[in-house]
LUMTISE-92354 format. One record per atom (N, C-alpha, C, CB): atom name; x, z, y. Coordinates in nm, 3 decimals, padded with zeros to 5 digits, always signed. Each point is the difference from the previous one (the first is absolute). Glycine has a CB too. Layout:
BEGIN
['CA'; [X; Z; Y]] ...
END
This chain:
BEGIN
['N'; [+13.584; +17.086; +16.710]] ['CA'; [+00.043; +00.137; -00.020]] ['C'; [+00.078; +00.045; +00.123]] ['CB'; [+00.008; -00.032; -00.252]] ['N'; [-00.042; +00.147; +00.306]] ['CA'; [+00.070; +00.055; +00.115]] ['C'; [+00.129; +00.068; -00.046]] ['CB'; [-00.219; +00.032; +00.122]] ['N'; [+00.324; -00.056; -00.045]] ['CA'; [+00.130; +00.061; -00.027]] ['C'; [+00.047; +00.073; +00.125]] ['CB'; [+00.058; -00.179; -00.170]] ['N'; [+00.029; +00.277; +00.148]] ['CA'; [+00.052; +00.082; +00.108]] ['C'; [+00.151; +00.013; -00.018]] ['CB'; [-00.220; +00.127; +00.021]] ['N'; [+00.294; -00.144; +00.088]] ['CA'; [+00.144; +00.005; -00.008]] ['C'; [+00.056; +00.125; +00.067]] ['CB'; [+00.004; -00.248; -00.004]] ['N'; [+00.115; +00.285; -00.040]] ['CA'; [+00.073; +00.112; +00.062]] ['C'; [+00.148; -00.031; -00.009]] ['CB'; [-00.182; +00.168; -00.061]] ['N'; [+00.254; -00.132; +00.166]] ['CA'; [+00.144; -00.020; +00.002]] ['C'; [+00.066; +00.131; +00.039]] ['CB'; [-00.025; -00.246; +00.059]] ['N'; [+00.107; +00.298; -00.150]] ['CA'; [+00.078; +00.121; +00.026]] ['C'; [+00.135; -00.048; +00.051]] ['CB'; [-00.121; +00.138; -00.181]] ['N'; [+00.141; -00.125; +00.311]] ['CA'; [+00.115; -00.059; +00.068]] ['C'; [+00.116; +00.097; +00.009]] ['CB'; [-00.156; -00.144; +00.130]] ['N'; [+00.272; +00.101; -00.174]] ['CA'; [+00.125; +00.076; +00.010]] ['C'; [+00.095; -00.076; +00.091]] ['CB'; [-00.031; +00.101; -00.232]] ['N'; [+00.150; -00.048; +00.253]] ['CA'; [+00.092; -00.062; +00.095]] ['C'; [+00.048; -00.138; -00.043]] ['CB'; [+00.071; +00.228; +00.064]] ['N'; [-00.049; -00.251; -00.192]] ['CA'; [+00.052; -00.129; -00.046]] ['C'; [-00.090; -00.072; -00.099]] ['CB'; [+00.225; +00.091; +00.037]] ['N'; [-00.326; -00.023; -00.087]] ['CA'; [-00.091; -00.060; -00.098]] ['C'; [-00.138; +00.062; +00.013]] ['CB'; [+00.193; -00.045; -00.156]] ['N'; [-00.285; -00.007; +00.077]] ['CA'; [-00.136; +00.052; +00.003]] ['C'; [-00.060; -00.015; -00.139]] ['CB'; [-00.026; -00.060; +00.245]] ['N'; [-00.081; +00.134; -00.268]] ['CA'; [-00.079; -00.019; -00.122]] ['C'; [-00.135; -00.053; +00.045]] ['CB'; [+00.121; +00.188; -00.129]] ['N'; [-00.150; -00.309; +00.085]] ['CA'; [-00.125; -00.067; +00.035]] ['C'; [-00.094; +00.010; -00.120]] ['CB'; [+00.118; -00.158; +00.160]] ['N'; [-00.240; +00.204; -00.134]] ['CA'; [-00.099; +00.021; -00.106]] ['C'; [-00.132; -00.063; +00.041]] ['CB'; [+00.113; +00.215; -00.071]] ['N'; [-00.180; -00.275; -00.026]] ['CA'; [-00.136; -00.051; +00.020]] ['C'; [-00.085; +00.062; -00.110]] ['CB'; [+00.080; -00.222; +00.105]] ['N'; [-00.195; +00.280; -00.064]] ['CA'; [-00.093; +00.058; -00.097]] ['C'; [-00.136; -00.066; +00.014]] ['CB'; [+00.125; +00.220; +00.005]] ['N'; [-00.206; -00.205; -00.110]] ['CA'; [-00.136; -00.053; +00.005]] ['C'; [-00.098; +00.112; +00.034]] ['CB'; [+00.060; -00.179; -00.168]] ['N'; [-00.188; +00.148; +00.163]] ['CA'; [-00.104; +00.097; +00.037]] ['C'; [-00.010; +00.117; -00.096]] ['CB'; [-00.124; -00.186; +00.104]] ['N'; [+00.180; +00.172; -00.221]] ['CA'; [+00.000; +00.109; -00.099]] ['C'; [+00.131; +00.080; +00.004]] ['CB'; [-00.154; -00.137; -00.145]] ['N'; [+00.232; +00.121; +00.251]] ['CA'; [+00.130; +00.066; +00.018]] ['C'; [+00.102; -00.040; -00.107]] ['CB'; [-00.120; +00.191; +00.105]] ['N'; [+00.103; -00.307; -00.165]] ['CA'; [+00.096; -00.050; -00.099]] ['C'; [+00.107; -00.081; +00.072]] ['CB'; [-00.178; -00.004; -00.182]] ['N'; [+00.302; +00.028; +00.146]] ['CA'; [+00.111; -00.073; +00.062]] ['C'; [+00.000; -00.144; -00.052]] ['CB'; [+00.137; +00.214; +00.022]] ['N'; [-00.147; -00.307; +00.070]] ['CA'; [+00.002; -00.142; -00.031]] ['C'; [+00.142; -00.054; +00.017]] ['CB'; [-00.242; -00.023; +00.074]] ['N'; [+00.316; +00.080; +00.021]] ['CA'; [+00.136; -00.046; +00.030]] ['C'; [+00.078; +00.119; +00.054]] ['CB'; [-00.079; -00.237; +00.049]] ['N'; [+00.203; +00.250; -00.091]] ['CA'; [+00.089; +00.104; +00.054]] ['C'; [+00.143; -00.047; -00.014]] ['CB'; [-00.164; +00.184; -00.058]] ['N'; [+00.238; -00.183; +00.169]] ['CA'; [+00.139; -00.045; -00.006]] ['C'; [+00.079; +00.057; +00.116]] ['CB'; [-00.072; -00.210; -00.114]] ['N'; [+00.196; +00.249; +00.083]] ['CA'; [+00.094; +00.040; +00.105]] ['C'; [+00.063; -00.128; +00.054]] ['CB'; [+00.046; +00.228; -00.107]] ['N'; [-00.052; -00.244; +00.240]] ['CA'; [+00.053; -00.119; +00.064]] ['C'; [+00.097; +00.038; +00.111]] ['CB'; [-00.211; -00.124; -00.055]] ['N'; [+00.307; +00.038; +00.085]] ['CA'; [+00.083; +00.024; +00.118]] ['C'; [-00.085; -00.018; +00.126]] ['CB'; [+00.208; -00.078; -00.123]] ['N'; [-00.167; +00.138; +00.231]] ['CA'; [-00.074; -00.010; +00.125]] ['C'; [+00.025; -00.135; +00.065]] ['CB'; [+00.014; +00.249; +00.032]] ['N'; [-00.083; -00.348; -00.081]] ['CA'; [+00.009; -00.138; +00.047]] ['C'; [-00.143; -00.049; +00.018]] ['CB'; [+00.225; -00.043; -00.118]] ['N'; [-00.266; +00.021; +00.242]] ['CA'; [-00.139; -00.035; +00.030]] ['C'; [-00.047; -00.122; -00.077]] ['CB'; [+00.031; +00.098; +00.226]] ['N'; [+00.048; -00.202; -00.229]] ['CA'; [-00.045; -00.122; -00.069]] ['C'; [-00.015; +00.023; -00.149]] ['CB'; [+00.114; -00.137; +00.175]] ['N'; [-00.029; +00.219; -00.235]] ['CA'; [-00.010; +00.030; -00.143]] ['C'; [-00.125; +00.084; -00.029]] ['CB'; [+00.252; -00.010; -00.019]] ['N'; [-00.277; +00.110; +00.102]] ['CA'; [-00.118; +00.084; -00.018]] ['C'; [-00.128; -00.084; +00.014]] ['CB'; [+00.127; +00.200; +00.091]] ['N'; [-00.130; -00.285; +00.012]] ['CA'; [-00.117; -00.086; +00.020]] ['C'; [-00.018; -00.096; -00.117]] ['CB'; [+00.031; +00.017; +00.249]] ['N'; [+00.078; -00.067; -00.302]] ['CA'; [-00.007; -00.090; -00.115]] ['C'; [-00.062; +00.070; -00.120]] ['CB'; [+00.201; -00.123; +00.085]] ['N'; [-00.160; +00.248; -00.111]] ['CA'; [-00.054; +00.074; -00.114]] ['C'; [-00.146; +00.037; +00.021]] ['CB'; [+00.229; +00.089; -00.046]] ['N'; [-00.270; -00.065; +00.169]] ['CA'; [-00.140; +00.034; +00.029]] ['C'; [-00.090; -00.123; +00.002]] ['CB'; [+00.080; +00.195; +00.130]] ['N'; [-00.023; -00.312; -00.113]] ['CA'; [-00.081; -00.121; +00.018]] ['C'; [-00.092; -00.028; -00.119]] ['CB'; [+00.183; -00.091; +00.142]] ['N'; [-00.143; +00.129; -00.260]] ['CA'; [-00.083; -00.019; -00.119]] ['C'; [-00.134; +00.072; +00.014]] ['CB'; [+00.208; -00.022; -00.139]] ['N'; [-00.209; +00.133; +00.210]] ['CA'; [-00.118; +00.087; +00.011]] ['C'; [-00.069; -00.013; +00.136]] ['CB'; [+00.108; +00.157; -00.160]] ['N'; [-00.058; -00.240; +00.245]] ['CA'; [-00.043; -00.007; +00.140]] ['C'; [-00.151; -00.010; +00.018]] ['CB'; [+00.215; -00.106; +00.048]] ['N'; [-00.281; +00.017; -00.120]] ['CA'; [-00.145; -00.022; +00.019]] ['C'; [-00.084; +00.121; -00.036]] ['CB'; [+00.039; -00.239; -00.047]] ['N'; [+00.010; +00.321; -00.046]] ['CA'; [-00.078; +00.115; -00.047]] ['C'; [+00.040; +00.131; +00.068]] ['CB'; [-00.025; -00.117; -00.216]] ['N'; [+00.136; +00.116; +00.290]] ['CA'; [+00.047; +00.124; +00.063]] ['C'; [-00.089; +00.040; +00.116]] ['CB'; [+00.233; -00.056; -00.069]] ['N'; [-00.291; +00.174; +00.060]] ['CA'; [-00.081; +00.054; +00.108]] ['C'; [+00.087; +00.055; +00.112]] ['CB'; [-00.180; +00.054; -00.164]] ['N'; [+00.298; -00.009; +00.129]] ['CA'; [+00.093; +00.055; +00.098]] ['C'; [+00.122; +00.055; -00.070]] ['CB'; [-00.190; +00.054; +00.153]] ['N'; [+00.292; -00.025; -00.073]] ['CA'; [+00.124; +00.056; -00.050]] ['C'; [+00.033; +00.125; +00.081]] ['CB'; [+00.084; -00.230; -00.074]] ['N'; [-00.057; +00.338; +00.005]] ['CA'; [+00.038; +00.126; +00.065]] ['C'; [+00.152; +00.011; -00.002]] ['CB'; [-00.218; +00.112; -00.068]] ['N'; [+00.274; -00.076; +00.182]] ['CA'; [+00.144; +00.022; +00.011]] ['C'; [+00.022; +00.141; +00.052]] ['CB'; [+00.045; -00.247; +00.042]] ['N'; [+00.044; +00.318; -00.107]] ['CA'; [+00.034; +00.135; +00.043]] ['C'; [+00.064; -00.008; +00.139]] ['CB'; [+00.032; +00.076; -00.240]] ['N'; [-00.077; +00.007; +00.331]] ['CA'; [+00.048; -00.005; +00.138]] ['C'; [+00.131; +00.077; +00.014]] ['CB'; [-00.237; -00.021; +00.083]] ['N'; [+00.343; -00.041; -00.129]] ['CA'; [+00.134; +00.056; +00.014]] ['C'; [+00.066; -00.058; +00.124]] ['CB'; [+00.020; +00.031; -00.250]] ['N'; [+00.102; +00.006; +00.276]] ['CA'; [+00.068; -00.043; +00.122]] ['C'; [+00.024; -00.152; +00.005]] ['CB'; [+00.107; +00.224; +00.007]] ['N'; [-00.112; -00.293; -00.120]] ['CA'; [+00.039; -00.142; -00.001]] ['C'; [-00.112; -00.095; -00.040]] ['CB'; [+00.227; +00.076; -00.053]] ['N'; [-00.351; -00.042; +00.083]] ['CA'; [-00.112; -00.081; -00.047]] ['C'; [-00.031; -00.121; +00.088]] ['CB'; [-00.090; +00.206; -00.097]] ['N'; [+00.136; -00.209; +00.219]] ['CA'; [-00.042; -00.100; +00.099]] ['C'; [+00.020; -00.145; -00.047]] ['CB'; [+00.055; +00.166; +00.175]] ['N'; [+00.063; -00.198; -00.222]] ['CA'; [+00.031; -00.138; -00.040]] ['C'; [-00.093; -00.048; -00.112]] ['CB'; [+00.239; +00.037; +00.067]] ['N'; [-00.269; +00.052; -00.162]] ['CA'; [-00.082; -00.036; -00.115]] ['C'; [-00.146; -00.020; +00.041]] ['CB'; [+00.157; +00.127; -00.149]] ['N'; [-00.211; -00.032; +00.222]] ['CA'; [-00.139; -00.009; +00.042]] ['C'; [-00.020; -00.119; +00.093]] ['CB'; [-00.024; +00.250; -00.022]] ['N'; [+00.110; -00.266; +00.122]] ['CA'; [-00.013; -00.112; +00.093]] ['C'; [+00.012; -00.133; -00.074]] ['CB'; [+00.094; +00.143; +00.185]] ['N'; [+00.004; -00.153; -00.274]] ['CA'; [+00.023; -00.124; -00.072]] ['C'; [-00.115; -00.038; -00.092]] ['CB'; [+00.241; +00.049; +00.012]] ['N'; [-00.293; +00.047; -00.086]] ['CA'; [-00.112; -00.029; -00.089]] ['C'; [-00.128; -00.030; +00.078]] ['CB'; [+00.105; +00.146; -00.174]] ['N'; [-00.124; -00.078; +00.286]] ['CA'; [-00.118; -00.029; +00.084]] ['C'; [+00.008; -00.142; +00.055]] ['CB'; [-00.018; +00.244; +00.061]] ['N'; [+00.137; -00.287; -00.022]] ['CA'; [+00.018; -00.137; +00.048]] ['C'; [-00.033; -00.102; -00.109]] ['CB'; [+00.176; +00.081; +00.159]] ['N'; [-00.161; -00.042; -00.284]] ['CA'; [-00.031; -00.088; -00.112]] ['C'; [-00.146; +00.012; -00.045]] ['CB'; [+00.238; +00.020; -00.072]] ['N'; [-00.317; +00.060; +00.146]] ['CA'; [-00.143; +00.007; -00.026]] ['C'; [-00.047; +00.114; -00.089]] ['CB'; [+00.004; -00.240; +00.029]] ['N'; [+00.085; +00.330; -00.066]] ['CA'; [-00.041; +00.113; -00.083]] ['C'; [-00.059; +00.110; +00.087]] ['CB'; [+00.179; -00.055; -00.169]] ['N'; [-00.271; +00.131; +00.112]] ['CA'; [-00.060; +00.115; +00.068]] ['C'; [+00.081; +00.124; -00.039]] ['CB'; [-00.234; -00.107; +00.002]] ['N'; [+00.293; +00.174; +00.096]] ['CA'; [+00.089; +00.113; -00.026]] ['C'; [-00.059; +00.130; +00.053]] ['CB'; [+00.194; -00.154; +00.011]] ['N'; [-00.159; +00.263; -00.080]] ['CA'; [-00.041; +00.134; +00.038]] ['C'; [+00.122; +00.091; -00.011]] ['CB'; [-00.239; -00.039; -00.078]] ['N'; [+00.258; +00.125; +00.175]] ['CA'; [+00.108; +00.099; -00.007]] ['C'; [-00.055; +00.129; -00.058]] ['CB'; [+00.117; -00.104; +00.197]] ['N'; [-00.034; +00.171; -00.278]] ['CA'; [-00.044; +00.124; -00.063]] ['C'; [+00.105; +00.108; +00.018]] ['CB'; [-00.132; -00.129; -00.168]] ['N'; [+00.084; +00.249; +00.196]] ['CA'; [+00.084; +00.118; +00.002]] ['C'; [-00.018; +00.066; -00.136]] ['CB'; [-00.020; +00.033; +00.255]] ['N'; [+00.114; -00.054; -00.346]] ['CA'; [-00.018; +00.049; -00.137]] ['C'; [-00.007; +00.152; -00.010]] ['CB'; [+00.119; -00.203; -00.077]] ['N'; [-00.064; +00.271; +00.174]] ['CA'; [-00.009; +00.146; -00.001]] ['C'; [-00.144; +00.047; +00.019]] ['CB'; [+00.234; +00.013; +00.090]] ['N'; [-00.317; -00.098; -00.031]] ['CA'; [-00.138; +00.038; +00.027]] ['C'; [-00.099; -00.055; -00.104]] ['CB'; [+00.059; +00.006; +00.241]] ['N'; [-00.011; -00.086; -00.335]] ['CA'; [-00.089; -00.060; -00.100]] ['C'; [-00.006; +00.088; -00.124]] ['CB'; [+00.053; -00.231; +00.087]] ['N'; [-00.173; +00.266; -00.126]] ['CA'; [-00.021; +00.083; -00.119]] ['C'; [-00.063; -00.085; -00.109]] ['CB'; [-00.025; +00.209; +00.142]] ['N'; [+00.103; -00.298; -00.201]] ['CA'; [-00.049; -00.086; -00.107]] ['C'; [+00.093; +00.017; -00.120]] ['CB'; [-00.100; -00.167; +00.165]] ['N'; [+00.045; +00.179; -00.284]] ['CA'; [+00.084; +00.022; -00.119]] ['C'; [+00.111; -00.103; -00.019]] ['CB'; [-00.198; +00.104; -00.103]] ['N'; [+00.171; -00.230; +00.137]] ['CA'; [+00.103; -00.103; -00.018]] ['C'; [+00.119; +00.025; +00.093]] ['CB'; [-00.178; -00.165; -00.066]] ['N'; [+00.151; +00.210; +00.188]] ['CA'; [+00.107; +00.031; +00.094]] ['C'; [+00.078; +00.121; -00.050]] ['CB'; [-00.134; -00.095; +00.192]] ['N'; [+00.064; +00.196; -00.238]] ['CA'; [+00.066; +00.120; -00.049]] ['C'; [+00.085; -00.030; -00.122]] ['CB'; [-00.187; +00.136; +00.088]] ['N'; [+00.141; -00.222; -00.179]] ['CA'; [+00.078; -00.039; -00.117]] ['C'; [+00.124; -00.077; +00.044]] ['CB'; [-00.208; -00.009; -00.141]] ['N'; [+00.193; -00.078; +00.238]] ['CA'; [+00.114; -00.079; +00.048]] ['C'; [+00.108; +00.089; +00.057]] ['CB'; [-00.154; -00.191; +00.047]] ['N'; [+00.114; +00.297; +00.020]] ['CA'; [+00.098; +00.094; +00.060]] ['C'; [+00.085; +00.064; -00.108]] ['CB'; [-00.156; +00.045; +00.189]] ['N'; [+00.102; -00.022; -00.306]] ['CA'; [+00.073; +00.063; -00.109]] ['C'; [+00.114; -00.090; -00.049]] ['CB'; [-00.208; +00.123; -00.067]] ['N'; [+00.187; -00.254; +00.074]] ['CA'; [+00.097; -00.096; -00.054]] ['C'; [+00.105; -00.046; +00.099]] ['CB'; [-00.177; -00.072; -00.152]] ['N'; [+00.175; +00.121; +00.272]] ['CA'; [+00.100; -00.042; +00.101]] ['C'; [+00.130; +00.069; -00.023]] ['CB'; [-00.179; -00.039; +00.164]] 
END
């Protein structure tokens, strides 16, 4: 089963989400911004993850570089330019 990850990165924490091909949430958790902790939580899904999207905010470098060094495929996203219902719903809950 293919899975897709997304990380909504904030200054001190993040929300890490993994969904399946049917857009069903498989995993969702708010985590502190600690690379080893984030990688540990993603490791369960590593073999099935097609990629992880990270919002391109001012502080994304450490996370993207660190996860790439651990073998994950990362993508940067400009959420202001994405017109997807899941992104729009997420904006309502911030």
